[in-house]
Structure formats: C-alpha cells, structure tokens
N, C-alpha and C positions, 0 to 999 in steps of 0.2 A: 252844216255840219260836216266836219272835218275828216268824217269817213270815206266820203266820196269826193272825189277830183271834181274841183269846180269844171275843167275844162271840157269834161265828158259826161258829166250829170245832164240825166233828163229829167226835170221834175214836172209832175203834175197831182193834181188833186181829186180824188174821185170821193166825193162827199165829204166824209169826214175822215177818209185816207189820205194821206201823202204817198205818192208811187214817185219812186228815184230808181233810174237805170243807171247802172256804170257796167260798161261792158256785157258780159252773161249774167250779170245777177242783178237782180232786180228786189231793192228795200220797201217794203212796205208799211208804214208806221200808223197803227191807229192813232188818230187825234181828234182825243174828245177830253183834254187834260181836266176840265171844268167837270165830268162823271168819273174821273179815274179811268177811264178810256172804256168804260161800260159798254157792253154788246146790245144795239137795238137791231131791228129786223133791218133796218138799212144799211147798216154796217156789217152784219155777216152777209147778206146778200154782196155787197161791195167785195168785200173778200171772196168770195166764192168766185165773182167775175173776173176778178184780177188773176187770182191764180189760174184759173181756166185761160184766161188769155195768156198767161204764161206760159203754159204747158202747151199751146198752141202756137208759138212765138217761136221761129227758128233761132232768133237772137236772143232768147233768154234760157239757161241752163238750171237756173237756182232762184229760189224765192228765198230771202230773209224777212220775218214779219216781228215786230216790237211795237212799243207804245212809247208814246210820248211823255217826256220827263224822266225821274228815275223813281217817283213815288209806285208807279203801278204800270204792269206790264196790260191787264185789263182785270177790272174788279169784278167781271161777272155780266150777268143779262140785269140790262135798264129796269129795274122793278118798277118804276113810274108805267113802262109799257104794257106790262102782264098782269099789274095788278087786278084790273077790272074784267078779264078776259072771262067768256063764260068756259065751262069745261071742253064743247065742242071746239070753239074759237083757241082754246090752249092747247089743245091737240093738234089743230093744223098749225099752230106756232111752231112748237116743239118740233113737229116733223120736218117742217121747213127747214128748222135750225139743222137737224140730225142731218139732211140729205145735204146741206152747204158744208158742215164738216167731214161727212161721208166724200164728197167730191174731192175736198181739199187733200182728206187722207189717201186717196186714189190717184193723184194727181201723177203725170208719167213725169216730174220732174221733182226734186227733192225740195220740200220744204221747212224751212229750218225756223224756229220762234226763239229770239234772242230776248230771255226774261228779264224785265230792267227793275222789279219789283213785285208787288202783290199780283198774284195770278189766281184768282178766287172764282169758282162756280164756271161760268161758261168761259172764263179767261184759263182756268186750267183745263177744262175739255177741249179748248182749243189746242194747247200743248198736246194732250193725248192723241190729237187727231193730226199732228204732223210727222215729219219725219224721224226728227229728235229735235233736242232744244239743249242751248247753250243759254249756263244762268249767271246772272250776277251775285256775286255774294251776298248782295242784298236783298235778294228773291225769297218769296215766301209763296207757299200754294196750299190751295186745299178746296175742298167740296163743302161749303157750312150749310148747304141748303137746308137741311134739317132742323137746325136751330131757328128757322123761319118759316117751318112747318110744311117746307118742301122737299122734294128730292132732285138730284140733276135731271137735266132733259136732255142733253146734248150727247150723250154717250157715255158721260162718266161712270156711272152704275156698270157696264160692260167693258169699257176701256181698262180702266184701273186695276181691274181684279186680274185682266189678264198681262197686265204689265209687271204688279207688284204682288200678286197673288191674292186669292180670296180674304183672307185673314186683315192681312195689312190693309187691304183698302175697304173692306167692311167697318174694320175699326175708326179707322179715318174718317169714314162717311158718317156713321153713327155719333161721333163726339162733335162732329165740326174741325176737328183740330186741323192745323197746319203744317207744314212741313218745312223745314229750313231748306234752303240752297245744299247744304253739307247732306243732310239726309236724304233729300230727293237724288242727288247723285249717289249716295249710298245703295238707296233703291233701285237704281238703274233708269231712272228716269231722265239724267242727261249723262251721255257716253262721255263726259269731258267734266274735270274739278270745277267747281264755280271760280270765277275770276272777278278782279277788282271792277266796281262801277263804271269806272272811266273804260276800262279795257275792253267793256262788253260788246261793245260795236265791232270795233276792230278785229277783235278774236271771231265774232260769228261772220263778217265779212271776209276774213282770212280762210276761215273754212269753207265758205261757200267758194271762193275764186279758186281754191283748190279743187275742189267737186268739180267747177266747171272748165278746169283743164283736162281733166280726164275724156274720155272717149264718151259725147254726148249718147252716142247708141248704147254702148255698153251700161251708162248709169241708168237708162230706162229700163234695160233687160233686167238689170240687178233688181228694181224698185219691183218691175213684174213679178221675178223669180220671187224673191222675197213677200210681196204683197198676197199672190195666189198659191204659195206654197205654204203657209202657215197655215193655212186652213184647209189643209189637202193630206189625205194620207201620204205616208212617206214615198211609197213606190210611184204614185201619180205626180208630185213635187218632184222627185228624179228627173221623172220623164221629162216634166218641164224643163227643168235646168238643162239638160241635155241638149233639148230641141233648141233653146236659146243659145246656149253656147256653141252649138254647130253653125247656127246662123252667125254668130258673132265671128268664128273662124273664118267664114265663107265672105265676110262683109270687106269694102272699101277701107272702112276704120281700122280694122286689126292689121290690113296690111301697111297702112299710113304708121301705126304705132310699132309695128316690130321693126319696120324698115328704119322708124326714127330711133328707136333703140338700139339697132345694129349699126347704125352710123353716128352715134351718138350727138344727135341734134335733138331739139325738142319738136314733139309731134304738131303738127299742123292739121287738126281735125276741122272738118267743114260743118259749119251751121245749119246746113240744109237738114234737119233730122226730120223725117215723117211721123 
C-alpha cells in the first residue's frame, strides 16, 4: 500500500483486521474480502479493542478505518452468524455490538472512516459511530434490514435520525434505499465532497495527519466538549466548554502552541497525553 511509507510502517494482523501505524496515525483495514468485509462478532470486538488500545496509546492520535478492496467498505452483519440465534441470544449479540460501536463513538481520539464502496447495515452503522467519514465517489450506503424482515441493531435507528433528520432517516430505512456518495455528502454524512477511488486513502490519511499535528490535548478536549455537550442543556454545555478551555489555557501544550505561533515555527507538541 503506497499510502504508508514503508520505512516507517508498523503492520500487524488482529484476526481479520490489518493494523498499520505511520507516525501518530493508525490505519485499520477490515480484511474479509470474501465476505465483502462483513462484520462478525470477532471483527466487531477486534475493532473495539484496536480503537481502545489506540486511544490509550500516547503514540497514536488518529485512527482511520477502511475495508479491503474497492467493492465494499463493509457489507453489513454476517448473516450466517446471526441466522440461528434465539431471541435472548440475539439480544445479547446486538447489545455487544452496540456497546462496541458506542465505545468507538466515545473514543478519546478521532476515528475516521474511509468508505471505499458498499457500506450497508452494520457497515453504515459503523460510519455513523465514527467521528466523521471520507467517501469514495463509488461509495454507497444504506440500512436495508427491512428487506430481510430485520431492523438495524447497532444504533442505526437512533443515530441516523439524529444526523439527517427523522423523515429522511425513516424513509431510507423503510424502503431499504441506498445513498450515493454525493447524496450522503449533501445530507451531512461526510464533511468533505467525495473523492476519486484512488485518492480515498491518501485523502483520508492526509486529513488524519493534519489532525495529528494539532495539540493532542486540545483534540481530546474538543471531542469531549462536542460529545458531552450535544446531549446536554446549552447552559451546562457552555459550562463544560469554559472549564475545558480554561484547562487548555493553563496547560503546557497551549504555551508551546502560542510560543511557536509567535516565533513563526512549527509547534512541538508532546506525545504523552493522559
């Protein structure tokens, strides 16, 4: 893969994930091409563990998740694994998936999805749990569970309406329709316009590296302010923001950032972030 420099790459396999480290950025590739990168329980738990480990690692500041190949980011849940579950077993299975996606959503570092093709069902729900997504022009996404007599179970019925509105989300789920990359961008599911397939990983990694150059404590504080503030009353959210801003002002990281700005030099932020 030519998007990671070979002399700095640290690659390992976590089950059906390929994990590559390049500086402060970790690239995680779901590597189940024979199943269009579908999510089984093992892959979901491995994703949770990798993101959790990265968030606790001083040397990692951003995670990028993608799928192997160009056809599919993730085609959804592994239907063969869930087909024979009893109601009690199915509820435990879904709750475990929800907990994993919730942990990814609440990670202390940004998690970016680089969406390279189909993102259906659980694959789309993984995107909805991420910090944001960058889309290939060939990407398409949807929640087609109703066409199988199922419903989304990893948070899709709750996160999608919060992001694009109740009516648009409900229509998409009830019809099993798909969003093109352009339409997903129009609806706010990606902050950037779709890019050519060959440009997807370079673009996602450049965005990740840009974030990694910022103050790591500041990035974590922004994530916390947004995450906790969006579900709070405005006065409580503003109090949270002012408290975090005050801590940032008094921190060595901001002193370095301001001094670097005044000295017209790049800042040298420390990696040891609690």
